[in-house]
N, C-alpha and C positions, 0 to 999 in steps of 0.2 A: 937709516942704520944708526946715525950717530946719537939720535935721541932713544933709540930702542935699549941701548946698554944701561944708562942710567936708569930708566924706568924699569928694566927687568932687575937691576940691583936693588932698587928701592922695594919693589915687591918681594923679593927674596927675603931681605931684611925683615919686612912686615910679617911675612909668612913664618919666618924663623922665630920672631917674638911670641906669635900665637902658639907655635908649636912648643916653645920652651914654657909657656904660661899654663898650657893644658897639661904637659908632662909634670911640670912642678905641682900643680893642684892635684893630679891623680896620685903622684907619689906622697904628698902630704895626707891625703885622704887614706890611702892603703896603710901608711906607717903610724897614723894616729888611732888606728882600730881598737887597740887595747884600751887606751885612754877613754875614747868615746864610749866603748862598750862598758867600761867600769862606772861611768857618770850615768849611764842609761839605767844600769842595774841598781845604783844607789837610789836614783829618783823614783824608779819603779817599785823598789822596797819601801820606800817612804808612802807612796800611794797605797800600796797594799796594807801598810800598818794603819793608815788613815781609814781605810775601808774596813779594818778589823778582820782582815782576811788572814788566815794563818800561814799562808804560803809565803816563803822568802826565796828570792833568787841567790843561787850561790856562785856559779861561775860561767863566763861566757863560754859557748861552745864554738867550735871551729866554724868559720865562714863556709867551709865546704861541705857542711853536714848535709845540705840537700841541693840538687840541681835540677833545673835551674832555680837559682836562689831568688825567692821574692824579696822585696825591699824590707828589711827588718833585721832584727837580731836575735839570736838563738841563746838560751841560757838553760842551765840545769836548775832543778828545784831541790832545796835543802831536804834531806831525809825522804826523797822520793825518786822513783825511776822515771818519772814524767819530765818532759821538757816545757819550756815556755817560750813563746814566740812572740816578741813585742814588734807591732807594726802599726801602720796608720791606715784607717779606712777614709777614703775621700768620697764625700756625698755633697753634691751641689756646692762645691767649692770650699766645703769646711773639711779640715782635717780632724779626725777623731782618733785619738790614740787608744789602741785596744792591746790586749795580751790573749794569747791563746795557749791553753794548757794541752798538751799533746801526750797522750799516753804511748807507751813503748810499741804498741802494734801500729802506730801512725795515725791514729784517728783524734780528732779534736774532741776533748771532753767538754770544754767550756770555753767561750769567749767573753772577756771582761772588758769594759769600758775603763780606761785608765784616767782618772781625774774626774773632778766634778763637772766641768763642762761636756765631757764625753758621756757622763751618765745622764745629762739632761737630754742631749741630742740622739742618743743611740736608739731611742724609741722611733724616732722619725726616719731611721734608715730603713730602706725597704729590705725585707727578708732575703730577697733574691741577691741582693748585692753582698750581704753577709755570707750567704751560701757560696757565692762566687770566690769570695776571699778565702773561705774555709776550703773550698775545692782546690784552689791554688796551692795553699799551704800543705794540704795532704797529698796532692800530687807531686809537690817537690820533694817530700820526704819519701814517697814510693819511688821516685826517679833516682834518688840519691842512694836508696838501697840496692836497686838493680846495678847502678854503675860503680 
């Protein structure tokens, strides 16, 4: 019993530190959303300009636009009613940044590889995997409209 109290105290202090680090990281992640979204929007607009694509992203949309939210960020497109979703496809351990233009009816009109490397490897991604990501995005929009 004598050894039990110090061991319990040490474990409580250890788990307290772990909980504080997790809480701090999640707080930092959620509070920096506007900054992260702004940086992502600027870099995506640079890539679209390099691709000579006329679309430009204008504003980050609410994170609660679609539920369940797939990993990515929603933007509105300048002079358009469409939305743009920036996300990453993972294939064979390779991360491929992509963007999907989504019409107001909730259907994806186009999936674009964002960046030179993404354009080089997108042809090696199985169409079934791309359709899986597209289906997840469209179902998240549909679920967000119902709820």
